[in-house]
Structures are given as C-alpha cells and as structure tokens.
C-alpha positions as CSV (number, residue, x, y, z in Angstrom):
1,M,-3.1,-23.8,-12.7
2,R,-1.4,-20.9,-10.9
3,P,1.6,-19.5,-12.8
4,K,5.0,-19.3,-10.5
5,I,5.4,-15.9,-8.2
6,I,8.5,-15.5,-9.3
7,I,7.1,-14.9,-12.9
8,Y,4.8,-12.4,-12.0
9,H,8.2,-10.2,-10.2
10,T,10.1,-10.9,-13.4
11,L,7.4,-9.2,-15.7
12,L,7.4,-6.8,-13.1
13,I,11.4,-6.0,-13.2
14,L,11.0,-5.9,-17.3
15,S,8.3,-3.3,-17.2
16,F,11.2,-1.2,-15.2
17,I,13.7,-2.1,-17.5
18,N,11.5,-0.8,-20.5
19,C,10.1,2.1,-19.0
20,T,11.3,5.7,-20.7
21,S,13.3,7.3,-17.9
22,V,11.8,11.0,-16.6
23,Q,14.2,13.3,-15.0
24,K,13.0,15.7,-12.0
25,N,12.0,19.1,-13.4
26,S,14.4,21.5,-11.6
27,T,11.6,24.4,-12.2
28,T,8.8,22.7,-10.4
29,P,7.6,25.6,-7.8
30,K,8.4,24.6,-4.0
31,S,7.2,25.1,-1.3
32,E,9.2,25.2,2.0
33,T,6.5,26.1,4.3
34,T,4.6,24.3,7.2
35,D,1.0,24.9,6.3
36,Y,0.4,22.1,4.3
37,Y,-1.0,19.0,5.9
38,F,-2.1,15.5,4.5
39,P,-5.6,15.0,4.7
40,P,-7.2,11.8,6.8
41,Q,-8.6,9.5,4.2
42,W,-12.1,10.3,5.5
43,D,-12.1,14.0,4.2
44,E,-13.9,15.1,1.2
45,Q,-12.2,14.2,-2.0
46,E,-11.8,15.2,-5.4
47,S,-10.9,12.2,-7.2
48,V,-9.3,8.8,-6.7
49,W,-5.7,7.9,-8.6
50,L,-5.7,4.7,-10.3
51,G,-2.2,4.1,-11.9
52,W,-3.3,1.8,-14.6
53,S,-1.6,-1.9,-15.3
54,L,-0.4,-3.5,-18.3
55,S,-1.8,-6.7,-16.4
56,K,-5.4,-7.6,-18.0
57,S,-6.1,-9.1,-14.4
58,V,-5.2,-6.4,-12.7
59,Q,-6.9,-4.0,-15.1
60,Q,-10.1,-6.0,-14.3
61,L,-10.2,-5.1,-10.3
62,H,-9.1,-1.6,-11.2
63,L,-12.4,-1.8,-13.1
64,Q,-14.5,-3.1,-10.6
65,M,-13.1,-0.5,-8.2
66,A,-13.7,2.3,-10.8
67,K,-17.1,0.9,-10.8
68,A,-17.6,0.7,-7.6
69,V,-16.4,4.2,-6.2
70,H,-17.2,6.7,-9.4
71,S,-20.6,7.9,-8.7
72,Y,-18.9,9.1,-5.3
73,V,-16.1,10.7,-6.3
74,G,-13.9,11.5,-9.8
75,I,-11.3,9.3,-11.2
76,T,-8.0,9.9,-12.3
77,I,-5.9,7.3,-14.3
78,L,-2.2,7.5,-14.3
79,S,-1.1,5.6,-17.4
80,R,2.4,4.8,-18.4
81,S,1.9,5.5,-22.4
82,D,-0.9,7.7,-24.2
83,S,-1.6,4.2,-25.6
84,L,-2.9,2.3,-22.6
85,L,-4.8,5.6,-21.0
86,K,-6.9,5.3,-24.1
87,I,-7.2,1.5,-23.4
88,A,-8.2,2.3,-19.7
89,F,-10.9,5.1,-21.1
90,T,-12.2,2.1,-23.2
91,Q,-12.5,-0.2,-20.4
92,L,-14.1,2.3,-18.3
93,H,-16.7,3.2,-20.7
94,S,-17.5,-0.1,-21.3
95,V,-18.4,-0.9,-17.8
96,G,-20.7,2.4,-18.0
97,I,-18.6,4.8,-16.5
98,D,-19.2,8.2,-17.9
99,T,-15.3,8.7,-18.9
100,H,-16.1,12.7,-19.6
101,R,-15.9,13.1,-15.8
102,V,-12.0,11.2,-15.9
103,K,-9.0,12.7,-15.9
104,G,-5.7,11.0,-17.2
105,Y,-2.1,11.8,-16.7
106,V,0.8,10.0,-18.4
107,Q,3.8,9.3,-16.5
108,Y,6.3,6.7,-18.2
109,I,7.5,5.1,-15.0
110,P,5.3,2.0,-14.2
111,N,3.2,2.9,-10.9
112,L,0.8,0.3,-9.9
113,F,0.9,0.8,-6.1
114,I,0.4,4.7,-7.0
115,R,0.0,4.8,-2.9
116,D,3.4,4.9,-2.5
117,A,5.7,6.9,-4.7
118,G,2.8,9.4,-5.5
119,P,1.5,11.6,-6.4
120,R,0.6,12.3,-2.5
121,F,-1.6,15.3,-2.0
122,L,-1.2,17.8,0.4
123,K,-3.4,20.8,1.1
124,N,-3.6,24.1,3.2
125,K,-6.2,25.8,5.4
126,A,-7.0,28.2,1.9
127,G,-7.5,24.6,0.0
128,Q,-4.7,24.7,-2.7
129,L,-3.2,22.3,-2.9
130,A,0.4,20.5,-3.2
131,I,2.3,17.4,-3.5
132,A,4.8,15.8,-0.9
133,D,8.0,14.7,-2.4
134,F,9.9,12.2,0.0
135,E,13.2,10.6,-1.3
136,W,12.6,7.0,-2.5
137,N,14.8,3.7,-2.5
138,Y,11.9,1.2,-3.5
139,Y,11.2,-0.2,-0.4
140,G,14.4,-0.7,1.2
141,Y,14.4,-3.9,-0.6
142,P,17.6,-5.8,-0.2
143,K,20.8,-5.1,-3.2
144,E,20.5,-8.8,-4.0
145,F,17.4,-8.3,-5.8
146,Q,17.8,-7.4,-9.4
147,I,15.0,-4.7,-9.1
148,S,17.5,-2.7,-6.7
149,Q,19.2,-1.1,-9.8
150,F,15.7,1.2,-11.2
151,S,15.6,2.0,-7.5
152,D,15.8,5.5,-8.0
153,K,13.0,6.1,-11.0
154,R,9.7,5.7,-9.3
155,G,11.3,8.9,-6.9
156,Q,10.4,11.1,-10.0
157,I,7.0,10.6,-10.5
158,D,5.7,12.9,-7.6
159,N,7.9,15.6,-9.2
160,D,6.5,15.3,-13.2
161,I,3.3,15.1,-12.0
162,A,3.3,18.0,-9.8
163,K,4.7,19.9,-13.0
164,Q,2.0,18.8,-15.1
165,M,-0.7,20.0,-12.5
166,N,1.1,23.4,-12.1
167,L,1.4,22.6,-7.9
168,P,3.9,23.3,-5.7
169,I,6.3,20.5,-3.9
170,V,7.1,20.2,-0.5
171,S,10.3,18.2,-0.6
172,T,12.1,16.1,2.1
173,A,15.5,14.0,2.4
174,M,13.7,11.7,4.4
175,V,12.4,8.3,2.9
176,A,8.8,7.3,3.6
177,E,6.3,5.4,0.8
178,G,2.4,6.6,1.3
179,G,1.4,3.2,2.3
180,G,4.2,3.3,5.3
181,I,2.1,6.0,6.9
182,D,-1.2,6.4,8.2
183,V,-2.7,9.6,9.5
184,S,-6.0,10.8,11.6
185,S,-6.4,14.8,11.5
186,N,-3.8,15.3,14.0
187,M,-1.4,12.1,14.5
188,M,0.3,9.6,12.1
189,M,0.9,6.2,12.8
190,T,4.1,4.1,11.5
191,F,6.6,1.3,12.3
192,K,9.7,2.4,13.6
193,E,11.8,-0.8,11.8
194,T,10.7,0.7,8.8
195,A,11.3,4.2,9.0
196,M,14.9,3.3,10.7
197,Q,15.4,1.0,7.9
198,R,14.7,3.5,5.0
199,N,16.6,6.1,6.7
200,P,20.2,4.6,7.8
201,G,22.1,6.9,9.8
202,K,19.5,8.9,10.8
203,S,17.9,9.1,14.5
204,I,14.5,8.3,15.2
205,Q,14.4,12.1,16.2
206,E,15.2,13.8,12.8
207,I,13.2,11.3,10.9
208,E,10.2,12.0,13.4
209,K,10.7,15.8,13.0
210,E,10.5,15.9,9.0
211,Y,7.6,13.4,9.1
212,L,5.7,15.6,11.2
213,R,6.6,18.8,9.1
214,M,5.8,17.0,5.7
215,Y,2.3,16.0,6.8
216,G,1.6,18.8,9.1
217,K,1.0,16.4,11.9
218,K,1.5,17.0,15.8
219,K,2.3,13.5,17.1
220,I,3.8,10.2,16.0
221,I,2.5,6.8,17.1
222,W,5.6,4.7,16.7
223,L,5.0,0.9,16.6
224,N,7.9,-1.4,16.9
225,R,8.2,-4.4,14.8
226,M,6.6,-4.7,11.0
227,P,5.0,-8.4,10.9
228,L,6.8,-10.9,9.0
229,M,4.1,-11.4,6.4
230,D,5.3,-7.8,4.9
231,K,9.1,-8.3,5.5
232,V,11.4,-8.3,2.7
233,T,14.2,-10.5,2.9
234,A,17.0,-12.0,1.0
235,G,15.5,-15.4,2.0
236,P,12.7,-16.6,3.1
237,K,10.4,-14.9,6.0
238,A,10.8,-18.1,8.0
239,G,10.8,-22.1,7.3
240,N,10.0,-22.4,3.9
241,Y,8.1,-19.6,3.5
242,F,8.6,-16.5,1.0
243,G,6.6,-13.9,-0.1
244,Y,7.3,-10.0,-1.5
245,G,5.5,-7.0,0.3
246,A,6.0,-3.7,1.0
247,N,8.5,-4.4,3.9
248,G,6.8,-2.9,6.6
249,H,3.8,-0.4,5.4
250,I,1.7,0.0,8.7
251,D,-1.5,0.0,6.1
252,E,-1.9,-3.6,6.2
253,F,-1.9,-4.1,9.8
254,A,-3.3,-0.5,11.7
255,R,-5.4,1.7,10.2
256,F,-7.3,5.1,11.7
257,V,-10.9,5.6,11.0
258,N,-11.7,8.4,13.0
259,D,-9.0,10.6,15.4
260,S,-10.3,8.6,18.6
261,T,-10.3,5.0,17.0
262,I,-7.8,2.6,15.5
263,L,-8.4,-0.8,13.6
264,I,-5.7,-3.4,14.5
265,A,-5.2,-6.7,12.4
266,L,-4.4,-10.0,15.1
267,I,-4.3,-13.2,14.1
268,D,-6.6,-15.9,16.0
269,P,-5.1,-17.7,18.6
270,A,-5.7,-21.1,17.8
271,E,-4.0,-20.2,13.8
272,K,-1.0,-19.2,15.2
273,D,0.6,-22.4,14.9
274,N,-0.3,-22.9,11.6
275,D,2.8,-22.0,10.2
276,P,6.0,-20.5,10.8
277,V,5.2,-16.8,9.8
278,S,1.9,-16.7,11.4
279,K,3.6,-17.9,14.7
280,T,5.9,-14.7,14.8
281,D,3.4,-12.5,13.2
282,Y,1.0,-13.3,16.2
283,E,3.7,-12.3,18.8
284,I,4.3,-9.1,16.6
285,M,0.8,-8.0,16.5
286,N,0.1,-8.3,20.0
287,E,2.8,-6.5,20.9
288,N,1.8,-3.8,18.8
289,L,-1.9,-4.0,20.3
290,E,0.2,-3.4,23.5
291,I,1.3,-0.1,22.3
292,L,-1.8,1.1,21.0
293,K,-3.5,0.6,24.3
294,K,-1.0,2.7,26.0
295,A,-1.3,5.5,23.2
296,V,-2.8,8.6,23.7
297,D,-4.0,11.5,21.2
298,I,-2.6,15.3,21.5
299,N,-5.1,15.8,24.2
300,G,-3.8,12.7,26.3
301,K,-7.0,10.8,25.6
302,P,-6.4,6.8,25.0
303,F,-7.9,5.5,21.6
304,K,-10.7,3.2,21.0
305,I,-8.8,0.0,19.6
306,I,-10.9,-2.6,17.3
307,P,-9.5,-5.9,16.5
308,L,-9.7,-6.9,12.7
309,P,-9.5,-10.7,11.9
310,T,-6.5,-11.6,9.6
311,P,-6.7,-14.3,7.0
312,S,-5.3,-17.6,7.8
313,Y,-1.7,-17.5,6.1
314,K,-1.6,-21.1,5.0
315,W,-4.9,-21.1,3.1
316,Y,-3.5,-18.3,0.8
317,A,0.0,-19.4,0.5
318,E,1.0,-21.2,-2.9
319,E,2.5,-24.6,-2.1
320,Q,5.2,-24.8,-5.0
321,I,8.0,-27.4,-5.9
322,L,11.9,-25.3,-6.3
323,T,12.9,-25.6,-9.9
324,D,16.4,-24.8,-11.5
325,S,14.0,-21.7,-13.6
326,I,12.6,-20.3,-10.2
327,K,15.8,-20.8,-8.3
328,N,18.0,-18.7,-11.0
329,N,15.5,-16.5,-12.5
330,G,14.6,-13.1,-10.9
331,D,15.2,-12.6,-7.3
332,G,15.6,-16.7,-7.2
333,K,19.2,-16.6,-6.5
334,A,18.8,-14.4,-3.7
335,L,15.4,-15.6,-2.3
336,F,16.6,-19.6,-2.6
337,K,20.4,-19.5,-2.2
338,N,20.3,-21.9,0.7
339,F,17.8,-23.8,-0.8
340,K,18.0,-27.0,-3.2
341,V,16.1,-28.0,-6.2
342,G,13.3,-30.0,-5.1
343,D,12.8,-28.6,-2.2
344,K,9.1,-27.8,-1.1
345,F,8.2,-24.1,-0.5
346,F,5.3,-21.8,0.0
347,W,4.8,-18.4,-1.6
348,M,2.6,-16.0,0.4
349,N,0.4,-13.6,-1.0
350,S,-0.2,-10.2,1.2
351,V,-3.4,-11.0,2.5
352,G,-5.6,-9.0,5.0
353,Y,-8.2,-6.5,5.7
354,A,-6.9,-3.6,6.9
355,N,-6.1,-2.7,3.5
356,F,-9.4,-0.9,2.7
357,F,-9.6,2.2,1.0
358,V,-12.2,5.1,2.0
359,S,-13.8,7.5,0.1
360,N,-16.7,9.9,-0.2
361,G,-19.6,8.0,1.1
362,I,-18.0,4.5,0.3
363,V,-15.1,1.7,1.7
364,L,-13.9,-1.0,-0.5
365,I,-12.9,-3.8,1.5
366,A,-11.2,-6.9,0.9
367,E,-13.5,-10.6,0.7
368,Y,-11.6,-13.9,0.2
369,W,-13.6,-16.8,0.5
370,K,-14.4,-18.9,-2.6
371,E,-15.3,-22.5,-2.5
372,G,-12.7,-25.3,-1.1
373,L,-12.1,-22.4,1.5
374,P,-12.8,-23.3,5.6
375,E,-16.1,-21.7,6.3
376,K,-14.4,-19.8,8.9
377,E,-12.5,-17.9,5.9
378,K,-16.1,-17.0,5.2
379,Q,-16.8,-15.8,8.7
380,K,-13.9,-13.6,8.7
381,D,-14.9,-12.0,5.3
382,E,-18.7,-11.2,7.3
383,E,-16.4,-10.1,10.2
384,A,-14.6,-7.4,8.8
385,R,-17.3,-6.3,6.8
386,G,-19.2,-5.7,10.2
387,V,-16.5,-4.0,11.5
388,I,-16.0,-1.8,8.6
389,E,-19.9,-0.9,8.5
390,K,-19.7,0.6,12.4
391,A,-16.5,2.3,11.8
392,F,-17.9,4.3,8.6
393,P,-21.4,4.5,9.5
394,G,-23.6,6.0,6.8
395,R,-21.0,5.2,4.1
396,K,-21.4,2.2,1.3
397,I,-19.1,-0.8,2.1
398,I,-18.5,-2.7,-1.2
399,Q,-16.0,-5.9,-0.9
400,L,-13.8,-7.1,-3.8
401,N,-11.1,-9.6,-4.0
402,P,-7.9,-7.9,-4.4
403,M,-5.8,-11.3,-4.7
404,V,-4.3,-10.1,-8.0
405,L,-2.5,-7.3,-6.1
406,N,-1.8,-9.6,-3.0
407,R,0.7,-11.3,-5.5
408,Y,2.3,-8.4,-6.0
409,G,2.6,-7.6,-2.5
410,G,-0.2,-4.8,-1.9
411,G,-3.5,-4.3,-1.9
412,M,-6.6,-1.8,-2.5
413,H,-5.5,0.8,-0.4
414,C,-1.9,0.3,-2.1
415,A,-2.9,1.1,-5.7
416,T,-5.4,3.8,-4.9
417,Q,-4.4,7.4,-3.9
418,Q,-7.1,9.7,-3.0
419,Q,-6.9,13.6,-4.2
420,P,-8.6,16.2,-1.4
421,K,-11.4,18.5,-2.8
422,S,-9.4,21.7,-3.4
423,N,-11.0,25.6,-3.7
C-alpha cells in the first residue's frame, strides 16, 4: 500500500528543520553587467547537476537519469552533507558510472528540485560563467503552510555555490524560480499569474524588465493563468482534489524546443470532464494555446505550435479517506479545514510530459503506463515520445517513470540543472 501523501511532505519539512543554515556571503563577487545570458537547454552543456536526495526511491530515479546521460555530459552532485555525497558516489559507481568524471559539492540546505533555487548558470559571449541570484519565497506557498517558516533558506544556495566555484553573481530583488521560466536564444516564456503572485506590489512592466535583464533576453511571452494541477492553495484545487505543485511553473505545460517551435500540453476534450481539475485546466490550457498562436518572435514571425498529450489526471490521483492524523498533521489543518474526518478525497501527482530534460545528444522524458492502466495511457506515452523525437532530431530519447518526483510536485526537469560549456 502506498504511503499517505501527507507523510511525504512531512518528511520534506523535517529535512528543512534539521538542515544547517548557511548565510549569504557578502564577499561573493557580484556583476551588475547585462552581458550575461541564460542559454537555452539545447546549447552545449558541461555538466548536469542533480540535488541528491535522502529518499531511497528518488535516489534510484537519479541513478537511472545519471546512467542515461553520463556518456553525453558530465555529472555534478549537490549534496547536503559529506556523508551523503560519499553515498551518491558509491551508488553512481555501482551502476557503471566512472566517478572520476563526476564532481561533487556540499551545501547543507536540501535542494531536490535544483532547477528552482539553483545554481542557475549564466554565460557571456567570452564563454565565462556567472550565477543568477533571484529572491526566494518558497514558491509563494500559502502562509498557513508549516513549511513557510523555512521559506528563506533555499535562497542562500546560489550565493554559496557561487562562492565555492568562485563565480560572479547577477542579482535582482525579483522572485522567480528556475522552472517558472523557459527560454529560447532570445526569448522567455512564463505565466503572468505566477510572476505577479511571487512579486506583490510590483507592476508587470517592472517584473518584465528585471526578468529580461537577468536572463539576457529580448522578449517575453506571457501566458495568463497557471493550470490548477500545479497551483497550490490552502484548500482543494477543485472539488475534493488536493495536491502540491510548483505553484505555476511553465516547464510543466509549455516549452521551447528551438527558436521557432513551442510544445504545449493539452487535455484531450474527451477527458475534460473526468474530474473537476481537468475541467478547469482544459479551459486554461486552451486559453494559453490561443495566446501562443498569436505570439511572434523577435523578428515578428509566428511560432510553430505542437501539442503534447496530457496523462489523464484521474488515473494518477490517489484516492484516500481523511483521517484525524492526516487532517491534523503537517499542512493538513490548512488543506482540509473545510473537510471532516471520513470524507473521501483525491491526492493529485504532478504528472506530465512537458517536464522533460534536454542535454547533449539526449532527452529524458516521462513514461507512465503500467499494467492496470487504460491502453490509452500507453498510447500517450508513445505519442509523447514521437513528438519529442521529431522536435529533437538526432538526440537519443530515454523514457523514465518520474512518479517519485511527481509526488513532491515536480519532475525530471525540476530535478536537474544544466551547467553550460565554458571557455
């Protein structure tokens, strides 16, 4: 029997409580110049970073991911302790990875979804690296959630890694997580709702100016609303469907695959009434599709828009009965305040195919089907693979099941960070 989802999040909270605080280092070299940019993921990479987890199941997925990419790109492990780093190296060696080619850094704040808090690497035309330093407010999660009291800690990670690597930082007072922004060579794409929620009191013009400066881009495509599947509220997403998420990250739903092409996740019209979340997300995703159809690049040319299927939410939601321990444990008081013990509810996992990771010669994408699921879900796995193969010709496509990450509200793209090739 699968453990209750509340237990997963409670363990995550405890890992924050037990971590050692690392203060921002004022001596880290800073750069306020605008000659740095955030390269698109299809550019050549030096290394793929993984934030090694204490969870055995997450470690197994990390090992699968590392084994898939290690012959194409270097691997860097970010660990919360020296002892965990040693475990990671032993595990990597056990699956046939030459650990002499693996780098490791220790930073004592847990960072499973390394995409978001960083380090986020910038590059300039001379091939020199820097690290982007955004403000951090733990995904804008509701204040009622217990984890909010530790919301500032992961914001220290980028500064600490910059110091360890002797890299300059480019800073801003604006908040944005790595998975909340997707980029091409000259453009960015993000949700307006997310940007405004993360930066209360700021105008969209102020936010746009800083986002463009930080990533060295020329234009932003603003999609309006975040889908409910990824939205985090102090209560249900809709009806009796609950779940965490990244609270409005674009990498769950829409991605650049080159400078002229965008993939967007869409819900099958035949499945939009399967559950109350799908009903709303069908409308939101199609609203965003219409925005993308009207969007143009920096030269005024429209994009090629390619749909990606969406796994049917209902097949991956966990049906549970509300118990007293769930209701009064962790974030339960906030989430289930209007529900009573004995009520049936569904806990959603952040399933999707848009959360893929691209590296040198390879793409990692999700695969969900298993015995007992409808054949249509297997067809979606195959369709998603075909779409990605056409979008990234010449790259090897590897499908892995990311459910152990989906339970925490993210996926394989969230759990990776690319370090660009430098001179």
